[in-house]
N, C-alpha and C positions, 0 to 999 in steps of 0.2 A: 512519627516515622517519616523519613525522607524516602519517598517511593520512586526508585529509578528502574523498576522492572520493565515498564513499557509506557508509551504515551497513550495507551488505552485506559489508564487508571484515572484520568482526569474527571473531575466533577463539573457539571455545568456551572458557569458563573451566574451571579445574581441576575445580570442583564439577560443571559440566555434563558434562565428559568422564567423570567418575566415574559419573554417572547413566547415561550412554550405555553404558559398559562393563557395568554391572550390570543393564541392562534385560532383562526377561523377553521372550522372542521367540517368534514363530510365523511362519506364512506368511500375509501379509495378503491375497494374492490369493484364498486359500481362506477368508479372513475369520477366521483364528484367531490373529492376533498380539494378545496381551492388552494390550500397551502402546499400540498404535495404537487399540484399542477404548477404552482409558481416556482417551486424548487426545481422541478424537472425542466421547465423552460429556461430557468436561470443557468443551471449547470450545462445544459446542452448549448446554450448560446455562448457561455464562457469558453467552452472547448471546441466551438465551431462545428457542432454536429446537429443533425436534424431533430433528434429526439433523445429522451433520457427516460430511465426507469429507476424509481426509488426502491431500494431493497433493504432488508434488515441488517445484513452483514456483508463484508467484503468477500468472504468465502462464497456466499450465495451469488453475489454479483459476478464473480469470476466464473462460477459454474454455469450460470445462465448464459454468459457469453460463449463459453466453450460449447455448450449444447445448442446454442443458436447458430454457431458457425459449422458444427460438425454433426454428422449422423453416426448411427451405429456402424462400427467397422472403420470409421475414419481415424486419423491420427493427427496429433499436434506436436510440433517441435517445441521444446521447453528446456530451460536450464536445469542441470542436475540438482542445484540447490535453490531453485525457484519456489516461491510460496505455493503457486498453483499445483506444483508437482509434489513437493515434499511435505507441506504443512497443512494441506486441506483435506486430509482423510482419504485421498485417492478418489474423490468424488467423481471426477471425469470418467474414470474407468468403471467404478462401481455403479454409478447412477446413469451415466451417459453412454456406456459401452464405447468410450473413446479411448484409443490407445495412446498413451504418452510416449514420446520418443525423447528421453532425457539426454542432454548433451552437456559436455564439460564446459564450465564457465571460466573465463579469464578472471584475474584478480579484481578487475573493475566491475564484474558482473555480466559482461558481454559474452556472447557466444561467437566463436570465430566464424567469419563469413564462409570460409571454405567448409567448415563443419556443417553449417546450415545447408549449403549447396549439396554436399555429399549425402545428406540424409533425407533429401526429398525423394521419395520412392517413385519408381517408374509406374506407369499405368499398366499394371499387371495383376492378375487375379491372385498371385502368390502374396501380395503385399497389402497391408492397410493403405488406404488412400490418404496421402499427406494433404491436409487442408488448411493448416493454420500454423503460424509462428506466434508464440507467446513470449513477451519480454516483461521485465519488471523494473520499475524506476520510482523511487530509489530501491536499491538492492543492498541489504545490510547497511543502510545509511549512505551508500555511495550513489553518486549521480551518473547515470549512463551518458556518455558524451553525445552531443547532438549529432555530430557528423556520423557517428556509428549508428545511431537510431535511423537516420535518413538512409544510410547504405543498406542496413539489414532489412528494413521494411520495403525498400525499393527492390531488393533481391527477391523477397517473398512475393511481392506483387508481380514482378516480371515472370516468376515461375508459377503463377496462378494461385498462390496462397493468399489467404487473408492474414491480417496482423492484429493481435490483441495486446493491449498493455494493461498489466496489473499495476495501476498507478495509485495504490493505496496511499502512498505518501508523495503523490505527484506534486503537490504544492510545496512540500519541502524541497524537492528537486528544483522547482521553478524559482523559489526564493534564493537557493544556493547559486543559481546561474547568473545572478545579479541582473540589474535592469528591472524592468516592469515584470513582476511575477505572473500576472494574469496573461500578458503577452507571451511570456516564456512557456506557460502551461499550454496555451493554445498552439504554439509552434510545435511542441512535442506531440500533442494530440492529433495534429494535422497528418502525421505520418501513419496513424493507425485507423483501422476500420472501427474498432470498439476500444473504449477506455473505461476501466473501473476506477473510481475514486472513493476514498473512505473519509467520512466526516468524524468518526469516533476516535481517531488517533490524534495527530498533532493539532487538528482543528478544534478538538475539545468538545464535540457533541457527544451525548450519551450513547447513541447508536445510529446506524444507518450508513449506507453507501449508495452510490449511483452508478449506473451503466449508461454510457452514451454511445450513440452510433446512428446509422441511418434509420429511417422510419421502419423499413422492412425488417432489419435485424432486431430492432427494439420490440417490434410486434411479436417476433418469434421468441425473444427473451421473456416477454410478458407471459406468454403461454407456459414457458418453462417455469417461471416464478410461481405460477398458480400450481403447477404439478408438484413443485418442491415445498409447497405450504408457505410461501413467502408473501402471500397477499395479506395486507393488514387493513384494518377498518379505519378508525379515526387516526390515521398515521400522520396527520398534520401536526400533532404534538411534537413528533420527532423531526418532521420536515422543517418546522419553525426553528428548531435548534440548529439544523444544518444551514438554513438561510442566514441566521445570525452569525454562524461561524464564517460563512463566505464573506459577509459584510465586515467582520471585525477581527478575524483571527488568522488571516493569511499573512499579512505583512509582519505580524508579531512572531512568526516562526523564526525570524532572524534572531530573536532573543534566545530561543532554544538552541540554535546552532552556536551562538556565542557561549552559552553555558556549557555545551559539550566541549568546546575548545578549551574553556577555562578548567574543566575537569581534567582534560588531558594534560594541560600545562602543570596542573597541581600534582600529577602523578609522575611527571618526567624525572628521570634519574634514579628512581627506586630500583634496587637490585632485584633481578628475577621478575621484573615487570616490563612488558613491552606492548606497544600498540602502534597503529597507524593513526596519524592525525585525523580526526573526524571531519567529514565533509558536510554533514547535516547534524542531526540530533542524536545519533547513535554512536557510542564509543565501545569498541570491543577491546578488552584488556587481556592479553595472554600472560599466564602465570607459570613460573617454574613449579615443578611438582612439589617441591618442599614448601612452597608458599600457598598451595592450592587447597590443602586438606581442610575441609570444613569451613572454607572461607565464607560461603554464603550465610551459613548459620552464625558465624562469628560477627559478620557485618550486621545481621539482623539484631543480634543482641546489643549492638552499639547504636542501633537506630537507623540503619541504612538498608533498604530493601533492593535487591538486584537478583539477577538470574545467572546461571552458568556453573561450570566446574573448573576446568583448567583455563577456561576463557570466560571472563565476566562480561556481561552485557549491561551497559549503563545507558539509559534513555532519558533525555531531558524533555520537559513538557511545560505547559502553562501553569501547572500547580507546584512547580519548583522555583523558588525565588533565588536571587543571587546570594543572599545570606545562607540559604540552605545548601547551595553549591559549595560555598566555602566550608560549611560545617561537614558536608560529605567528604570533601577533600581531606580534612583533618582526620576523620574517622578512617578513611581508606588508607592514608599514609601510615597511621598507627597500626592498623590491622595487617597491612601487607608488608 
């Protein structure tokens, strides 16, 4: 099967497995797993922050950030289709008693500056206290423009809000920005008080995310992680995979982006099929209703896994080769 459902389906490479086997371990709940410590220092340094916290999942990393920034009865501004609002089980509201204020997003994933300004509540007992702006990069595979990020976070800070980035695929964005990917990632992170990054998507680790920020914020997030059951013991096995990914799998994200563009080129011109050229590793394909019926099942029968109904989501990753991309194009063209 050619699995294009998500970049979360990757298996650790042989070299990554070797790093996991050889990892020096301790008990991270007691704070003495040396490999976890090394990872936290590495990712904090890469993104220009004082401290970092290793967590099992991106959902928990985002939730720890929201609960570290906001108290019960506080509010965060977020995109209507943002992952932290729409796809994370309502955790901020359910577990943190934090009110989300979802706002309409532009086609590139940004939230209008005027909309942000208009939805910051006055200091009045009738309203939840607006404390935080949360953005996402990449969003649906699209890279938020740097000038927009700078303007939006400057607005938030000027109005007394903190800013959090769901950067699950931050390194995809950094590679797509051209130039030095690590410098690009740091430039984006500099605009935010906290950033969540995921190791188990395009970077290819089996699990794990990190939250970076100030020592004070990370200390609060550490307490929340314990409350949420996110403390792990010999977590260095997973941290070693993340360290290997940071050393070896950032620059190769460009291959995934090229494969997504190749997929798009291969589908160009098909009747009833439309799409925007992918910016990173995610291609959304819109289908006319007469071509959409049972399409996911039909593709599965022909050896290609994907998700969607009228809109297919195709995601490239390190476990998909160039030859498999060509095979997937042939199957997609025949099926669609």
